[in-house]
Each structure stands twice: as structure tokens, then as C-alpha cells.
Legacy VTK file of the C-alpha trace (Angstrom):
# vtk DataFile Version 3.0
C-alpha trace
ASCII
DATASET POLYDATA
POINTS 81 float
17.676 -26.005 -3.013
17.104 -22.278 -3.126
19.993 -20.352 -1.608
19.734 -16.988 0.090
22.689 -14.672 0.532
22.320 -14.224 4.296
20.533 -15.835 7.213
18.588 -12.572 7.560
17.297 -13.017 4.012
16.344 -16.613 4.843
14.517 -15.485 8.004
12.718 -12.748 6.076
11.560 -15.284 3.471
10.302 -17.526 6.269
8.424 -14.653 7.932
6.910 -13.461 4.651
5.543 -16.914 3.827
7.850 -17.465 0.855
9.119 -20.477 2.819
6.464 -22.604 4.558
6.392 -22.525 8.354
6.637 -26.314 8.650
10.336 -26.897 7.999
13.002 -28.993 9.700
16.776 -29.226 9.729
18.586 -31.902 7.711
18.960 -33.908 10.943
15.207 -33.739 11.515
14.559 -34.784 7.929
16.945 -37.717 8.321
15.142 -38.865 11.449
11.731 -38.601 9.769
12.906 -40.630 6.761
14.977 -43.134 8.733
18.195 -42.334 6.880
21.471 -40.666 7.782
22.052 -36.943 7.659
24.648 -37.661 4.964
21.935 -39.300 2.848
19.861 -36.113 3.158
22.899 -34.028 2.224
23.466 -36.234 -0.828
19.811 -35.841 -1.845
20.025 -32.059 -1.544
23.163 -31.856 -3.659
21.957 -34.222 -6.379
18.683 -32.470 -7.189
16.033 -34.729 -5.730
12.483 -34.110 -4.641
13.198 -32.516 -1.245
12.232 -28.860 -1.249
14.850 -26.905 0.691
16.202 -23.430 1.348
19.559 -22.386 2.728
21.915 -19.567 3.679
25.342 -19.430 5.300
25.332 -23.104 6.276
21.741 -23.149 7.557
19.338 -25.437 5.702
15.575 -25.731 6.057
13.670 -28.617 4.480
9.929 -28.677 3.831
8.071 -31.162 6.024
5.562 -31.612 3.185
8.299 -32.754 0.798
9.568 -35.170 3.473
6.065 -36.605 3.853
5.871 -37.080 0.074
9.284 -38.788 0.036
8.214 -41.028 2.925
5.013 -41.988 1.112
6.998 -42.726 -2.056
9.411 -44.871 0.001
6.505 -46.791 1.541
4.789 -47.267 -1.816
7.902 -48.501 -3.581
8.632 -50.848 -0.675
5.172 -52.407 -0.817
5.345 -53.130 -4.570
7.602 -56.112 -3.926
5.161 -57.675 -1.459
LINES 1 82
81 0 1 2 3 4 5 6 7 8 9 10 11 12 13 14 15 16 17 18 19 20 21 22 23 24 25 26 27 28 29 30 31 32 33 34 35 36 37 38 39 40 41 42 43 44 45 46 47 48 49 50 51 52 53 54 55 56 57 58 59 60 61 62 63 64 65 66 67 68 69 70 71 72 73 74 75 76 77 78 79 80
């Protein structure tokens, strides 16, 4: 997760295109993946594949990285079938 010093810096990065426009909160990511918000928090703190940015307690997660994680989850689940 890339951390910014202030929320203003985070907003500026979002406006400049440094951060993609299609982002969600950790709660939104959890809902999309069908996991708890704590599971998302654990993923963010243990260096996984979710692309995220944060500042002062605010976290934004890339919808594209969530879609990739969801596809990986579906693919790994279908291997046992």
C-alpha cells in the first residue's frame, strides 16, 4: 500500500490520475470479494496483490486489483472440481 502524508495529498494523487478513479473503501472491497473487512485489512498489511493507497486512516483500493483477486479466487476454486 502506498501511503501519503495527508488526505489532501491522497486527493491530489486521485485528481492527477496517479491513483485510478475506480477505487473503493476496504468495506467495499470486502463486499466485492465476499470476505470480512478484517480479511481485507490483513491482506493490506501482509503485502498481497491488492493495490491500495492511504493517508490519515483513509484507504482506497483499486477495483481492478479486486477483480483480479476475484478471478484468481474463482479459478483456484474451480481447480478442485
